[in-house]
C-alpha positions as CSV (number, residue, x, y, z in Angstrom):
1,M,0.0,0.0,0.0
2,T,1.1,3.4,-0.8
3,A,0.5,6.1,1.8
4,I,0.3,9.8,1.3
5,T,0.9,12.3,4.0
6,Q,-1.6,15.0,4.7
7,S,-1.0,17.9,7.1
8,N,-3.7,19.4,9.1
9,T,-3.8,21.9,12.0
10,T,-3.2,19.2,14.6
11,G,-0.2,17.7,13.0
12,T,0.7,15.3,10.3
13,E,-1.5,12.3,9.6
14,R,-0.9,9.3,7.3
15,V,-3.8,8.3,5.2
16,S,-3.7,5.3,2.9
17,Y,-4.6,6.2,-0.6
18,T,-5.7,2.7,-1.4
19,E,-8.1,2.6,1.5
20,N,-9.6,5.9,0.5
21,N,-10.0,4.7,-3.0
22,R,-11.7,1.5,-1.9
23,A,-14.1,3.5,0.3
24,I,-15.0,5.8,-2.7
25,W,-15.7,2.7,-4.9
26,R,-17.8,1.1,-2.2
27,R,-19.9,4.2,-1.9
28,R,-20.4,4.4,-5.6
29,I,-21.4,0.8,-5.9
30,Y,-23.8,1.3,-2.9
31,D,-25.3,4.3,-4.6
32,V,-25.8,2.5,-7.9
33,I,-27.5,-0.5,-6.2
34,I,-29.8,1.8,-4.2
35,T,-30.6,3.7,-7.4
36,I,-31.5,0.5,-9.3
37,V,-33.7,-0.8,-6.4
38,L,-35.5,2.5,-6.2
39,M,-36.1,2.8,-9.9
40,T,-37.4,-0.8,-10.0
41,F,-39.7,-0.1,-7.1
42,T,-41.0,3.1,-8.8
43,L,-41.7,1.2,-12.0
44,V,-43.6,-1.6,-10.1
45,V,-45.7,1.1,-8.4
46,I,-46.4,3.4,-11.4
47,V,-47.0,0.9,-14.3
48,P,-50.3,-0.4,-12.9
49,F,-51.6,3.2,-12.7
50,I,-50.6,3.9,-16.3
51,W,-52.2,0.6,-17.3
52,M,-55.5,1.5,-15.6
53,L,-55.5,4.9,-17.2
54,M,-54.9,3.4,-20.7
55,M,-57.6,0.8,-20.2
56,S,-60.1,3.4,-19.0
57,F,-60.2,5.0,-22.5
58,R,-61.0,1.7,-24.3
59,T,-64.2,-0.2,-24.7
60,T,-64.6,-3.7,-23.3
61,G,-64.4,-5.2,-26.7
62,Q,-61.1,-3.4,-27.5
63,I,-59.7,-4.6,-24.2
64,L,-60.7,-8.2,-24.9
65,E,-59.5,-8.1,-28.5
66,N,-56.0,-6.7,-27.7
67,P,-55.3,-6.2,-24.0
68,Y,-51.7,-4.9,-24.6
69,G,-52.5,-2.4,-27.3
70,L,-52.9,1.3,-27.1
71,P,-56.4,2.9,-27.3
72,E,-57.4,3.6,-30.9
73,S,-59.1,6.8,-29.9
74,L,-59.7,8.6,-26.6
75,R,-63.2,7.8,-25.6
76,L,-64.7,9.3,-22.6
77,D,-67.8,7.1,-22.7
78,N,-66.6,5.1,-19.7
79,Y,-66.4,8.3,-17.6
80,K,-69.8,9.4,-18.8
81,R,-71.3,6.1,-17.6
82,L,-69.5,6.5,-14.3
83,M,-71.2,9.8,-13.5
């Protein structure tokens, strides 16, 4: 291990460059893992709401015909029936 010397107001202190470098990489890896977990969780929560919104603009026949397709046109008939 190579060590570098840093001076501060209390005196001289030896800090291992390799240990600092490892700590930085551990922190970066931790941040990447946390970001991936949070993004996955966000997608799992948001996708069903988007799905429900898309399906609300389709007729029952369109949903049964092609459940994964986009609405052909925006129809508000379902909302009119709701009220």
